[in-house]
C-alpha positions in Angstrom: 112.5 76.5 99.0 115.6 78.1 97.7 116.5 78.8 94.1 119.4 78.5 91.9 120.9 82.2 91.5 123.1 83.8 88.9 126.9 84.2 89.6 127.8 87.4 91.3 129.5 88.8 88.2 126.4 88.4 86.6 124.2 89.8 89.3 126.2 92.9 89.2 125.8 93.8 85.6 121.9 93.1 85.8 121.5 95.2 89.0 123.6 98.0 87.2 121.6 97.6 84.1 118.4 97.7 85.7 119.1 100.6 87.7 120.1 102.9 84.6 116.7 101.3 82.8 114.7 102.2 85.9 116.3 105.7 86.1 115.7 106.4 82.2 112.0 105.8 83.0 111.9 108.5 85.9 111.3 105.6 88.6 114.6 106.2 90.3 115.7 109.8 89.9 119.0 110.9 91.0 120.1 108.7 94.0 116.6 107.6 94.9 115.5 104.0 94.8 117.4 101.0 95.6 118.2 97.4 94.2 119.5 94.0 95.5 119.9 90.5 94.5 120.5 87.4 96.3 124.1 86.0 95.8 123.4 82.8 97.9 121.3 81.7 100.8 123.3 84.0 103.2 124.6 86.8 101.1 122.9 89.9 99.1 124.2 92.1 96.4 123.0 95.6 97.4 123.5 99.3 96.0 125.5 101.7 98.0 123.6 104.6 99.5 123.8 108.2 97.7 124.9 107.1 94.4 122.7 108.2 91.3 121.5 105.1 89.8 122.3 106.7 86.0 126.1 106.5 86.8 126.1 103.2 88.9 129.2 100.8 88.1 129.3 97.1 88.9 132.3 97.3 91.3 130.4 99.8 93.6 127.8 97.1 94.7 128.3 95.7 98.3 128.0 92.3 99.6 126.2 92.1 102.9 125.1 89.2 104.9 121.4 88.6 106.0 122.2 90.1 109.2 123.4 93.5 107.4 127.1 92.9 108.0 129.3 94.3 104.9 131.6 91.5 103.9 132.8 93.2 100.7 132.7 96.5 98.9 134.8 99.7 98.1 136.1 101.2 101.4 134.0 104.3 102.5 130.8 103.1 100.8 127.8 102.0 102.7 124.9 100.0 101.6 121.5 101.6 100.8 119.6 103.0 104.0 116.8 100.9 102.8 118.7 97.6 103.3 116.7 96.5 106.6 113.7 96.3 104.2 115.3 94.4 101.5 116.6 91.9 104.2 113.5 91.5 105.6 112.0 90.1 102.0 115.0 87.6 101.7 114.4 86.4 105.3 110.7 85.9 104.8 110.9 84.6 101.2 113.7 82.3 100.7 112.7 81.7 96.7 113.1 85.7 96.2 116.3 86.5 94.3 115.8 90.2 93.8 114.3 93.5 95.3 113.5 96.6 93.7 112.6 99.6 95.7 111.6 102.6 93.3 109.7 106.0 93.3 107.4 105.6 90.7 105.4 109.1 90.5 101.9 107.9 89.5 101.9 105.2 92.0 103.1 107.1 95.0 100.1 109.9 93.7 97.5 107.3 94.3 98.7 106.8 97.6 98.5 110.4 98.4 94.9 110.5 97.2 93.9 107.3 99.1 93.3 105.3 96.0 94.0 101.4 96.6 95.3 99.3 94.0 94.3 96.5 95.8 90.9 97.3 94.1 91.0 94.8 90.9 90.2 97.0 87.8 92.6 96.0 84.9 92.9 92.5 84.1 96.7 92.6 83.0 97.3 93.9 86.4 95.6 91.1 88.0 97.5 88.6 86.2 101.0 90.3 86.4 100.9 91.7 89.7 98.2 90.3 91.9 96.7 92.2 94.9 98.6 95.2 95.5 98.3 96.5 99.2 99.5 100.0 100.4 101.3 100.0 103.7 100.8 102.4 106.6 103.0 105.6 106.3 106.7 104.8 107.5 109.6 107.2 107.4 111.9 106.9 104.6 115.3 105.5 105.1 114.6 104.0 108.6 113.8 100.5 109.8 110.2 101.7 109.9 109.8 100.6 106.3 110.8 97.1 107.0 108.1 97.0 109.7 105.8 98.4 107.2 106.1 95.7 104.6 106.4 92.6 107.2 102.7 91.9 107.3 102.6 92.0 103.6 105.5 90.4 102.1 104.6 86.9 102.8 101.8 86.8 100.3 102.6 89.8 98.0 105.2 90.4 95.5 104.2 94.0 94.8 103.6 96.5 97.7 103.0 100.4 97.8 104.7 102.4 100.5 102.5 105.1 101.4 103.6 108.6 100.4 107.0 107.1 99.5 107.5 104.5 96.7 106.9 100.9 95.9 108.7 97.6 96.5 108.7 94.7 93.9 110.1 91.2 94.2 110.8 88.4 91.9 113.2 85.4 91.4 115.2 87.4 89.1 116.2 91.0 88.8 114.5 91.2 85.5 111.2 89.7 87.2 111.3 92.5 89.8 112.0 95.2 87.5 109.1 94.3 85.0 106.7 94.2 88.0 107.7 97.8 88.8 107.3 98.9 85.3 103.9 97.3 85.1 103.1 98.8 88.7 103.5 102.3 87.2 101.9 101.5 84.0 98.8 100.5 86.0 98.9 103.5 88.2 99.0 106.0 85.2 96.1 104.4 83.5 94.2 104.7 86.6 95.2 108.3 86.9 93.7 108.8 83.5 90.3 106.7 84.5 89.9 108.8 87.6 89.9 111.9 85.5 87.0 110.8 83.2 84.9 109.4 86.3 85.0 106.4 88.8 86.4 103.1 87.3 84.3 100.0 87.7 86.1 97.0 89.6 86.2 93.6 87.7 83.1 91.4 88.2 83.5 88.7 90.4 83.2 86.0 87.7 85.9 87.9 85.7 88.1 88.0 88.6 87.9 84.5 89.4 88.9 83.6 85.7 91.9 85.8 86.0 93.2 84.3 89.3 92.7 81.1 87.6 94.9 81.8 84.8 97.6 83.4 87.2 97.7 80.2 89.0 98.0 78.3 86.2 101.2 80.3 85.0 102.6 80.2 88.6 102.2 83.6 89.5 
């Protein structure tokens, strides 16, 4: 089932604002990270490769097809090298309107330490993020990341990329960004918790209630 997407000029402004917001929080340092948004059923708006997110401009975004063909953009600019991963999401999830790939430090640190966010500990994380799987390691900026997320993306809106970063999706740019922010806050909280000891997972009863609330609000 597809959705109704915002006009392209609105999406351009939303992506630029989101990129600067995530950069300001340290989630997209320098040229790291990338964003995209669905223009329609067959086209996607995506950030260019190598451009620092703090200075990204709306006119620098490129329009590509779901096959990866660039149909408009500034001459000489190329789409982000992680484009295959973004397109994998749009092909498998027609209801998704935006994808964010960032490099949240605490979240990546947990993957380095072998700590899984699939373990339900924080109730707010269960409500907003659901279960968060971690992929197998894949070489950054290669199609390996597309393969790594393929087994997870149909059922999960938030995915950790081992030793690399994180991927969040949403119906809107704002929704995908909020999930990335919530993911990193969850990871930071867990890092503090592990310094104090081993955090206890939520009970089966508590988890069942949270899943009911999540289902009720359409998450």
